[in-house]
C-alpha positions as CSV (number, residue, x, y, z in Angstrom):
1,X,3.5,0.4,-12.1
2,X,3.3,3.5,-9.9
3,X,4.6,2.6,-6.4
4,X,4.1,5.4,-3.9
5,X,5.9,5.1,-0.6
6,X,3.9,6.1,2.5
7,X,6.5,4.7,5.0
8,X,9.5,2.5,4.9
9,X,7.2,-0.5,5.4
10,X,4.1,0.5,3.4
11,X,3.5,1.6,-0.1
12,X,0.4,2.0,-2.3
13,X,-0.3,1.9,-6.0
14,X,-3.1,2.1,-8.5
15,X,-4.3,-1.2,-10.0
16,X,-1.6,-3.7,-10.8
17,X,-1.6,-6.7,-13.2
18,X,-0.2,-10.2,-12.7
19,X,2.9,-9.3,-14.7
20,X,3.8,-6.6,-12.2
21,X,4.3,-9.1,-9.3
22,X,8.0,-10.1,-10.1
23,X,8.9,-6.4,-10.1
24,X,7.0,-5.9,-6.8
25,X,9.0,-8.8,-5.3
26,X,12.2,-7.5,-6.7
27,X,11.5,-4.1,-5.0
28,X,11.6,-5.9,-1.7
29,X,8.0,-6.2,-0.8
30,X,6.9,-9.3,1.2
31,X,3.1,-8.9,1.3
32,X,0.6,-7.6,-1.2
33,X,-2.9,-6.3,0.0
34,X,-5.7,-6.1,-2.6
35,X,-8.0,-3.2,-1.5
36,X,-10.0,-3.3,-4.8
37,X,-13.3,-5.2,-4.9
38,X,-13.6,-7.8,-7.7
39,X,-16.7,-6.1,-9.1
40,X,-14.6,-3.1,-10.2
41,X,-12.2,-5.0,-12.5
42,X,-12.3,-7.6,-15.3
43,X,-11.7,-11.2,-14.3
44,X,-8.0,-11.1,-15.3
45,X,-7.4,-8.4,-12.6
46,X,-9.6,-9.9,-9.9
47,X,-8.2,-11.0,-6.5
48,X,-7.9,-14.7,-7.4
49,X,-5.7,-13.9,-10.5
50,X,-3.6,-11.5,-8.4
51,X,-3.3,-14.1,-5.6
52,X,-1.9,-16.7,-7.9
53,X,0.6,-14.3,-9.4
54,X,1.6,-12.9,-5.9
55,X,2.1,-16.4,-4.5
56,X,4.1,-17.5,-7.6
57,X,6.4,-14.5,-7.0
58,X,7.0,-15.8,-3.4
59,X,4.9,-13.2,-1.7
60,X,2.0,-13.3,0.7
61,X,-1.4,-12.1,-0.6
62,X,-4.2,-10.6,1.5
63,X,-7.6,-9.7,0.1
64,X,-9.2,-6.7,1.8
65,X,-11.6,-5.2,-0.6
66,X,-12.5,-1.6,0.4
67,X,-15.2,0.6,-0.9
68,X,-15.6,4.2,0.3
69,X,-19.3,3.5,1.3
70,X,-18.5,0.2,2.9
71,X,-15.3,1.1,4.8
72,X,-15.5,-0.3,8.3
73,X,-13.4,-1.1,11.4
74,X,-12.8,-4.7,10.3
75,X,-11.2,-3.6,7.1
76,X,-9.0,-1.1,9.0
77,X,-8.0,-3.8,11.5
78,X,-7.1,-6.3,8.8
79,X,-4.9,-3.8,7.0
80,X,-3.1,-2.9,10.2
81,X,-2.7,-6.5,11.4
82,X,-1.4,-7.5,8.0
83,X,1.2,-4.7,8.1
84,X,2.2,-5.6,11.6
85,X,2.5,-9.4,10.8
86,X,4.4,-9.0,7.6
87,X,8.1,-10.0,7.6
88,X,8.9,-7.1,5.4
89,X,7.5,-4.1,3.5
90,X,3.8,-4.2,2.4
91,X,2.4,-3.2,-1.0
92,X,-1.3,-2.3,-1.2
93,X,-3.3,-1.4,-4.3
94,X,-6.7,-0.3,-5.3
95,X,-8.0,1.8,-8.2
96,X,-5.8,4.8,-7.5
97,X,-4.0,4.1,-4.2
98,X,-6.3,6.5,-2.4
99,X,-8.4,3.8,-0.5
100,X,-5.2,2.0,0.4
101,X,-3.9,5.3,1.9
102,X,-7.1,5.9,3.8
103,X,-7.3,2.5,5.4
104,X,-3.7,2.7,6.4
105,X,-4.3,6.2,7.9
106,X,-7.2,5.1,9.9
107,X,-5.3,2.1,11.2
108,X,-2.5,4.3,12.4
109,X,-4.5,7.1,13.9
110,X,-3.6,7.2,17.6
111,X,-0.2,5.7,17.0
112,X,1.1,8.4,14.6
113,X,0.1,12.0,15.0
114,X,-2.7,13.1,12.5
115,X,-0.5,15.8,11.0
116,X,2.2,13.2,10.2
117,X,-0.3,10.8,8.7
118,X,-1.7,13.6,6.4
119,X,1.9,14.7,5.5
120,X,3.0,11.1,4.7
121,X,0.0,10.5,2.4
122,X,0.3,13.9,0.9
123,X,4.0,13.2,-0.1
124,X,2.7,10.1,-1.9
125,X,0.1,12.2,-3.8
126,X,-3.0,11.6,-1.7
127,X,-4.6,14.6,0.0
128,X,-6.4,13.3,3.1
129,X,-6.9,16.7,4.8
130,X,-10.7,16.3,4.5
131,X,-10.4,13.2,6.6
132,X,-8.8,15.1,9.5
133,X,-12.0,14.9,11.7
134,X,-12.3,11.2,11.1
135,X,-8.6,10.6,11.8
136,X,-8.8,12.7,15.0
137,X,-11.9,10.7,16.1
138,X,-10.1,7.4,15.4
139,X,-7.1,8.6,17.4
140,X,-9.3,9.3,20.4
141,X,-11.0,5.9,20.3
């Protein structure tokens, strides 16, 4: 498992498996967000299997499947609302962690300066500099 911290309350990761959930809980996370659509993974890694394992570990599970082509304001809003409502740190995963970084970034544009967003995701290994115009537009809206 490759947990990459974006902030003190938000971390991302490439795809996880059900057996990873006890470790995620032990690391102090309270909520898990699945940003990976079921059609990208085998049945044993689909959201329902991860929901069962997440809840068995005593954590909250939120399914917010994101595709680059289908990314929309509702997905960004759900990610942000989930983070805001969580009673502790949030762990989000997708194929590589990139989509989870992007949806977080868009949700915080306007609250965190764009340079800080790009710096935070870069420290975690995700280069979002090409998204600067989109982040700046989101910050203005």
